[in-house]
N, C-alpha and C positions, 0 to 999 in steps of 0.2 A: 687734759688732752687738747688744750686750746691751740697748740702749735700745729695740730693736724687739720685746722680749718683750711679750706681750699685756697682762699686768698686771690688777689688780683695778679695776673701774669702780665709782665711787660715784655716787649719785643726782645730786649737785650738780657733778660734774666737767664742765668745758666740753666741748661736743660740736661736731664739725665737720659743717656742712650743705653739701651739694654740689648745685648746680643743674645738672642734666644732661638736662633734657627739651627743650632747644632744637631747632629744626627744621634748623639749619645750611644755610639756603637759599643764602646767599652762598658757602659753602664747597663745596656740591655733594655732600654726603654726611654720614655720621655722624662728625663730627670729634671727638666726645668719646672715641672709642675707636680712633682712627687712630694707629698706632704712630709714635713719633718717636725712641725710643731704640734703641741698637744691638742690644739683646736683646728687642725688641718692646714696650718700655715706652711707655705713653701719657702725655700731659701730666698727667693726673689721678694717675698712679702717683707722679710726682715730688711733687705736692702732698700726697698721702697720706703719703709718706715724710718730707717736711719737717714735716708736721703731727704725725706720730707722734714724731719726735725732739724736737719742741717740747713734747710732753706729752699731746696729744690721744689718747684711747684708743678713741673711738667716732666713727664717721662715718655720717651718714644721707644717702642719695642720693635725689634727686627725679628720677624718670625716667618715661618713657612705659611703660605696661604691656606693650605689644607688644615692647619692647626688653629686657625682663628677661633672656631667655636670652643675648643678646649681652653684656650687662654681667656676668652671672654667669661667663661663660667668659673674657671679656677682662680683667676687673678684680677682681671679688669673690673669685674662687678663690684668688688669691695674697695679696691684701691682708688677707683675713679671718684669715690665720694670725698677723697682728700687731695687728689692730684688730678691734673688734666692728663689723660692717657691717650696717646696716639700710637698707631702702628703702621709699619711699612713691611712689605714682603720682599724677602731676599729670593731672587729668582735666578735660576741657572742661565736663562737666556738673556739676562740683563748684562750685556757685554759691550765693549766699545764698537762703534760703527766700523764696518769693514771686516769684522771677524765672525767666525762661526763657532758654535759649541762643538767640540770634538766628538766624534761618534763614540758612543759608549760611556761618555762622561755622566756621572750621577753625583759625584762629590761636590758640595758647595765650594765656592771660590775662595773662602777663607775670611778671616776677621777684618782684613783691610776692605774687602768688598762689602761686608756687612756694615762697617762704619760709614762707607761711602753712600750706601743705600739710605741711611738715616740722615747723613749730613746734607743731602740734596733738599731736604724739606725743612731745614732749620733756619734758613735765612742768615741773619746777622747775629744769631745767639751763640755764645760760647757753650761748649758742651763737655760733659764727662761721659766716658764710655766704660761700661762694665760687662762682665759675663753674668748671665742669668743664674748660673748654677754655682756661683762662688759667694761665700759669706765673707765680707770684708771687714765688718765692724764699724761702730759709730765714728771712731776717730778718723777713719779714712774719708768718709763723706764730709765731715766737718772741715777738714783741711782742704779737700778738693773744692768745696763750694767757696770757701774764703779766697782761694787762689783765683778761681774763675771770675769772681767779682771784680778783681783788680787787674787781671791779665790784659796786657796791651801789646799789640804787635808794633815793633819799631823797625830797626834795621834787620832784626831777626823775628821770626814767628815765636810767640811766647807760649810754651806748653808746660804741662806738668805730668808727673807720673807718681803714683803711690807705690813705694818700694816696700816689700816684705822680706823678712829674713827667711832664707831657704828652709831652715829647720822648722819653721812654722807653716810650711806649705806642702810637705811631702805626705804620702800615704803609705801605710804598711801593706797595702793590698795590690801593689803593682807599680808600674812606671808612670811618670807624669811628664808633661812638656812645660818648660819654664823659659822665660826670657832672662838670661843671666846678664846683669847690668855692670857696666864699668862706670863708677861714680867718682868725681873729684870735686871737692868743695861744694857739695850739695847739687852739682849739675851732672846730668847724664852725658857721658862721653861716647857711649855706644852700647849696643845690646845684642847679645848672641843667642839665637833660638836653639835651645837644647831639647830635642824632641824625645829623649829617653833618659830620664833621671830616676834613680831608684835609691831607696833606703836599704843599704846592704849591711851585713854583719859588722863590717869594719868602718862604716860611715856612709855618707851620701856620695854618690858618684854618678857619672854619665857615661854612656857608650855611644859611639858613632858607627860601630861595625857589628851590630846585633849581638853584643855581649862577648866578643872575642877579647876586647881590651876595655878597661875601665879607667876613667880619670876622676880622681877625688875632687869634691867641692867642699869648701869650708861651710859649716853650719850657718855662719852669719853672712854668707854671700847674699847680696841684695838681688832680688828677682822681681820681675814684673808679673803681676797677675791680671794683666789687661785692664787695669784701672788707670785711664788716661784722662787728661784735661786738655782740650783743644780750643783754639780761637777759630773764627770763621775762615781765616786764611789757609787753614789746613785742607779745606775742601778742594780747591783747585789742584793742590799738590797730590791729593788722592786720585783725582781724575787723570792727571798726567802719568802717575806711576802705574795705574791700572792698565792704561794703554801699553806702557812699556812692558808690563807683565805678560801681556798677550803677544807682544812682538818677540820677547827674549826668552821667557820661561815656559810658556805653554807648549811651544813646538817640541821641546825636549822631553816633556813629561805631560802629555795631553790629558791623561786620566786622573793624575794625582797632584799636579802642581797647585800650590796654594799661595794666595796673596795675603801674606801676614802683615798685620798692622805695624809691628815693630820694624819691619823692613823699610817701610816708607819713612818712619821717623829716623832710622839709621841713615838713609840717603840724604835727608835734609841736614842732619848733623854733619855728615861728611862734606857736604857742600857749604857748610857754615851759614845755612839759611834759617836755622832754628836753634833755640836754647830750650832745654827741658829741665825744670826744677824737680828734684826728687823729694817728694814729701814722704817722710818715714812713718811707718806704723809698726808698733810692737804688738799689735793685736794678733791673735792666732787666726790664721785662715782656716776655714772649713769648706770642704767641697765634696762632691759626689762623682768623682771620676769613675769609680767602680761601685756596683751595688752594695758591696761589703762595707763601703764607706758610710753608708746611711746610718748605721747604728751609732757610730761615733758622733755624727752630726746631731742626731736626735738627742743624745745624751748631753752634748754641749749646749744645745738650745734650752733643754730642760733646766740645766744648772743656771744659765744666765737669766732665765725667767724666775727661778726661785730666788736669785740674788736681787731681783727687782729691776734688772736692766731692760726687760721687755714686759709689757702687760700680757695677760692671757684672758680672753682672746686678744690678739694683736690689734685687730680692727674692731671697733665697737659696732 
């Protein structure tokens, strides 16, 4: 377990950013800290473990302020023995100057806002962004850390994304949202957010009209699971686009408009201001979109533990 020693952190070392402020409405509870391992481990524990053995020495959590005691007890207490743990709060009132929170708005502003909240405290460090409730696998963290160690902005911003095959990311218990990627020669050309994808009897398909019509998607379609790698140059772009979001998007849908992280990346690609390397992973994704998904995740974790991929308990 020597690789789990905390180690010395340098300013430019890649940092892991974890989005954990979601409401979990479809799951019916705080899925980010719901145990799935035999010794009470959460999905995020396995991500932290894989990230640490890939080389990450610091993690920044984005959470709701009222949930800090829960995270401190369930996650931070053990993980902080092996990594530096920091947290920031995603707040509804944290919006660009000159704007106001729409009356009746309770929904968070989305993944782009979450990433921006963390990016503001990272300085010149490159960083990876993940969801707290997604199991990505060891390969994804190893590839991302290696990329971030050598990423350099030149004429274009130099980013990365871990791409998963769609067939490895769907659930049998309902619909999911996925960023469907267009990839050429290992580079991301664009990403389209599909907010309602289902595993149907005749294959995987998405709908944009509440099920009136369905469009099939190939099982090997590359999708984003919100595992991104960014250089510090991304932060100013996030700030600019968040203001644009309030100018253009919020007025038309004040209660539900969301600032999605892939939208910002898409804009930079369209303007030829960024390049995104797609790092492929054949690992199977596991997540808990619905409470019924938990049994499958618990079983998968148990199998991987029995195969020796993870120790039990995870943290000594």
